C-alpha positions in Angstrom: 0.1 -0.3 -0.1 1.5 3.4 -1.2 1.4 6.0 1.7 -1.9 7.5 1.8 -3.4 11.1 1.7 -5.8 10.8 5.0 -5.6 8.7 7.7 -9.7 8.2 9.3 -9.3 7.5 13.2 -11.8 5.4 14.4 -11.8 4.8 18.5 -14.1 2.0 19.2 -15.3 1.2 22.7 -18.7 -0.5 23.3 -20.2 0.7 20.7 -23.7 -0.7 19.3 -23.0 -3.6 16.4 -25.4 -1.3 13.9 -23.8 1.9 14.5 -20.2 0.4 14.6 -21.0 -1.4 11.2 -22.6 1.8 9.6 -19.5 3.8 10.8 -16.9 1.7 9.2 -18.8 0.8 5.9 -18.9 4.7 5.6 -15.3 5.1 5.6 -14.9 2.0 3.5 -17.3 3.8 1.0 -15.2 7.2 0.7 -14.2 8.2 -2.9 -11.3 9.0 -2.1 -8.9 6.2 -2.5 -6.1 7.3 -1.3 -6.7 6.5 2.6 -6.2 4.1 5.2 -8.8 3.3 8.1 -7.5 3.0 11.6 -10.1 0.8 14.1 -8.7 1.8 17.4 -9.9 -1.3 19.9 -9.9 0.2 23.3 -10.2 -2.7 25.0 -13.8 -3.2 24.3 -15.2 -6.1 26.4 -17.5 -7.0 24.0 -17.6 -8.1 20.5 -16.3 -4.9 19.0 -12.6 -5.9 18.2 -14.1 -9.1 16.6 -16.3 -7.0 13.9 -13.0 -4.4 13.5 -10.8 -7.7 12.7 -13.7 -9.1 10.6 -13.4 -5.8 8.2 -9.5 -5.6 8.0 -9.7 -9.4 6.4 -12.1 -7.5 3.5 -10.3 -4.5 3.4 -6.5 -3.7 3.0 -6.7 -0.1 3.7 -7.8 -1.0 7.4 -5.9 -1.3 10.1 -7.1 -2.9 13.2 -5.2 -1.5 16.6 -6.1 -3.5 19.5 -5.0 -1.7 22.9 -5.9 -1.8 26.7 -8.8 0.4 27.9 -7.6 3.8 28.3 -10.9 6.2 27.3 -11.5 8.0 24.2 -8.4 10.6 24.2 -6.0 7.4 24.8 -7.5 5.6 21.6 -7.3 9.0 19.5 -3.8 9.6 20.4 -2.8 5.9 19.6 -4.6 6.1 16.4 -2.6 9.4 15.6 0.6 7.9 16.4 0.3 5.2 14.4 -1.0 7.1 11.3 0.9 7.6 8.3 -1.0 10.0 6.3 -0.5 13.5 5.5 -3.8 14.4 7.1 -5.7 12.5 9.9 -9.6 13.0 10.5 -11.2 11.6 13.8 -14.7 9.6 13.4 -16.7 8.2 16.5 -17.2 4.6 16.5 -21.1 5.4 16.4 -21.4 8.0 14.0 -20.7 8.0 10.2 -19.7 10.0 7.5 -20.9 11.1 3.6 -18.9 8.9 0.8 -17.4 12.3 -0.6 -16.2 13.6 2.9 -12.5 12.7 2.3 -12.5 13.7 -1.3 -14.0 17.0 -0.7 -12.0 18.3 2.3 -8.7 17.0 1.0 -8.7 18.9 -2.5 -9.8 22.1 -0.4 -6.9 21.3 1.8 -4.7 20.9 -0.6 -5.7 23.7 -3.3 -6.4 26.3 -0.3 -2.5 25.1 1.2 -4.1 25.3 5.0 -3.2 23.1 7.9 -6.9 22.4 8.8 -10.3 21.8 6.8 -13.6 22.0 8.8 -16.6 21.4 7.9 -20.8 21.1 8.6 -22.3 18.5 11.2 -25.6 16.7 11.3 -27.3 15.8 14.2 -29.3 12.6 14.2 -31.8 11.7 16.5 -33.9 8.7 16.4 -36.6 9.9 14.6 -35.2 13.4 12.7 -31.9 15.1 11.6 -30.9 18.9 12.8 -27.8 20.4 10.7 -25.4 22.6 12.8 -25.3 26.1 12.2 -21.7 28.1 11.9 -20.4 31.8 12.3 -17.9 31.0 9.5 -17.7 31.6 6.0 -18.0 28.9 3.3 -15.1 28.6 1.3 -13.0 31.6 3.1 -9.1 30.8 4.0 -8.6 31.9 7.5 -5.2 33.2 8.1 -2.7 35.0 10.8 -5.3 36.9 12.9 -8.3 34.8 11.3 -7.0 32.3 13.1 -7.0 34.0 16.7 -10.4 34.7 15.9 -11.2 31.0 15.2 -9.6 30.1 18.6 -12.3 32.4 20.0 -14.6 31.1 18.5 -14.0 27.4 20.0 -15.4 29.2 23.1 -18.9 30.3 21.6 -21.1 27.5 22.6 -22.8 27.6 19.4 -19.9 27.7 17.4 -19.8 24.3 17.2 -16.1 23.9 16.5 -14.8 22.7 19.2 -15.0 19.1 18.8 -12.3 16.6 17.6 -14.4 15.3 14.5 -15.4 16.9 11.5 -12.1 18.1 10.6 -9.1 17.1 8.6 -5.7 18.2 10.3 -1.9 18.4 9.3 -0.6 15.3 11.0 2.5 17.4 10.6 1.3 20.3 13.0 0.3 17.8 15.6 3.1 15.9 15.6 5.9 18.6 15.1 4.1 20.4 18.1 3.5 17.6 20.3 -0.3 18.1 20.0 -2.4 15.0 21.4 -5.4 14.9 23.6 -5.2 15.2 27.4 -5.6 11.3 28.5 -6.3 12.4 32.2 -9.7 14.4 31.0 -12.1 11.9 30.0 -16.0 12.4 28.8 -16.7 16.0 28.5 -14.7 18.7 27.3 -11.3 17.1 26.2 -12.5 18.3 22.6 -12.6 21.8 23.6 -9.1 21.8 25.3 -7.1 19.8 22.5 -8.5 22.4 19.7 -7.6 24.8 22.2 -3.9 24.1 21.9 -4.3 23.1 18.2 -5.4 26.5 17.3 -2.9 28.3 19.4 -0.3 26.7 16.6 -2.9 26.8 13.8 -1.6 29.5 11.3 -4.3 28.7 8.1 -7.9 27.0 7.9 -10.8 26.7 5.9 -14.3 25.8 6.3 -16.9 24.0 4.1 -20.4 24.4 4.3 -21.8 20.9 3.7 -23.1 18.4 6.4 -20.5 15.8 5.7 -20.1 14.5 9.5 -23.3 12.6 11.1 -23.3 12.9 14.8 -25.6 10.1 16.3 -27.6 11.6 19.4 -27.7 8.9 22.4 -29.7 10.2 25.1 -27.9 7.6 27.2 -24.7 8.9 26.8 -22.4 9.8 29.8 -22.6 13.1 28.7 -26.6 13.4 28.6 -26.8 11.6 31.6 -26.0 12.4 35.7 -22.7 11.0 36.2 -20.5 12.7 39.1 -17.4 11.7 37.9 -18.0 13.2 34.6 -19.3 16.5 36.0 -15.7 16.3 37.8 -13.7 15.9 34.8 -15.5 18.3 33.2 -14.4 20.9 35.9 -10.9 19.7 36.0 -10.8 20.1 32.2 -12.0 24.0 32.5 -9.3 24.5 35.0 -6.8 23.4 33.1 -8.2 25.5 30.0 -8.7 28.4 32.3 -4.6 27.9 33.1 -4.0 27.5 29.2 -5.6 30.7 28.4 -3.6 32.9 31.0 -0.7 31.8 29.3 -2.3 32.1 25.9 -1.0 35.0 23.3 -4.4 35.3 22.5 -5.2 35.6 26.0 -6.9 39.1 25.3 -9.4 37.5 23.6 -10.4 34.4 25.3 -10.9 35.4 28.7 -14.1 37.6 28.0 -15.6 34.2 26.5 -14.3 31.5 29.1 -16.8 32.2 31.9 -19.7 32.6 29.0 -18.6 28.6 28.1 -18.7 27.7 31.3 -22.0 28.6 32.4 -23.6 26.5 29.6 -21.5 23.3 31.7 -23.3 24.8 34.7 -27.1 24.8 33.3 -26.4 21.1 31.8 -24.7 19.7 35.0 -28.0 20.9 36.9 -30.6 19.9 34.1 -29.1 16.5 32.5 -26.9 15.9 35.7 -28.3 16.5 39.2 -31.8 17.0 38.7 -32.1 14.6 35.7 -35.1 11.9 36.4 -32.3 9.4 35.5 -30.7 10.4 38.9 -32.5 8.1 41.3 -31.1 9.9 44.2 -33.6 11.7 46.8 -34.3 15.2 45.8 -32.3 16.7 48.8 -29.4 14.7 48.3 -29.6 16.0 44.5 -29.9 19.5 46.1 -27.0 18.6 48.8 -24.6 17.6 46.3 -25.5 20.5 44.0 -24.8 22.9 46.3 -21.4 21.5 46.7 -20.6 21.7 42.9 -22.1 25.4 42.9 -19.1 26.3 45.5 -16.5 25.4 43.3 -14.4 28.3 43.0 -14.3 28.3 39.5 -18.1 28.2 39.4 -18.6 31.1 41.6 -16.5 32.8 39.2 -18.3 31.8 36.1 -21.8 32.7 37.8 -20.5 36.5 38.1 -19.8 37.2 34.5 -22.0 39.7 32.8 -21.2 37.9 29.3 -24.1 35.8 29.1 -24.6 36.2 25.0 -26.3 33.7 23.1 -27.2 31.9 26.2 -31.1 32.0 25.2 -34.0 32.5 27.4 -34.5 28.9 28.5 -30.8 28.8 29.7 -31.2 32.1 31.3 -34.2 30.9 33.3 -32.5 28.0 34.5 -29.2 30.4 35.6 -31.6 32.7 37.3 -33.2 29.5 39.5 -29.2 28.7 39.9 -28.2 31.9 41.4 -31.4 32.2 43.3 -31.0 28.6 44.5 -34.5 27.8 43.6 -33.6 23.8 43.7 -36.9 22.7 43.2 -37.7 24.7 39.8 -34.3 23.5 38.8 -35.9 19.6 39.3 -39.0 20.4 37.4 -36.9 22.1 34.6 -35.0 18.7 34.7 -37.9 16.6 34.2 -39.3 18.9 30.7 -35.3 18.6 29.2 -36.1 15.0 29.5 -39.2 14.9 28.0 -38.3 17.2 25.7 -35.2 15.1 24.3 -37.5 11.8 24.3 -40.2 13.6 21.5 -37.6 14.9 19.4 
């Protein structure tokens, strides 16, 4: 096999078979021929590894990498270090991509001579789909100071670019600057932290406003349910991001948006976390634990910010309840949010 132009890295851990097969087959169906597909079996205890091995036997472009379980960040890093393509692309094991994704993004990257190509995203629910909206300009080449603005957009919640997937990244940029996912930061905001470091070194990028990437919404995922360990991981991630911003060359543009972004986390932790109906603890216990969460210094500081741009009326209402310690209302909002998600 000649050196591929694009390495597609797919972390695999306890992915339902129908999603895993759709994901792998969507990578195999790419119109760009010069690709390699790295399926990283992150010590999955089910038959995911065997499924991956089966595809490796059928397609010479597929390499299966079996490793001890280390989490999503660890699997992405393992794949990235094993990749030999000029460009790398991360695809989560339960998502899928359009057939012309690699080719269109690769051609855009080569033509524009940029280090990063981004594209649109489609969020697939069980019964419907929603296309993400972006503030980026289709086909524009972002250079120099424009890249500092892009880095700021990572902290804008509705900017939708603070993810590892839906991107084609110059592998040389990652390797030479030692830009890998922080393996201590698990489910939560590890993609945001990774991108902030990536964009710190970024000199050029472009955006294609086509939803090549399909993100599968899973209401049972860790980020959509109550998990105290996960809440702690997210806080640790934001603490690390805060330290990074304080030392960043772009501090002046980043700092005002840090607390704004954290407000979304605080709201989500209340409604989809502690006061989510899936949390079966007594109301008094939910309240006690969320009060302790609100006492964290980084959380207290964020709640003081006046930058609530883009938060939206529903989240503003939740923030009002949080600031005034109206926990019974948060409990009701948690039930309403769960109903909304189930009927999308």
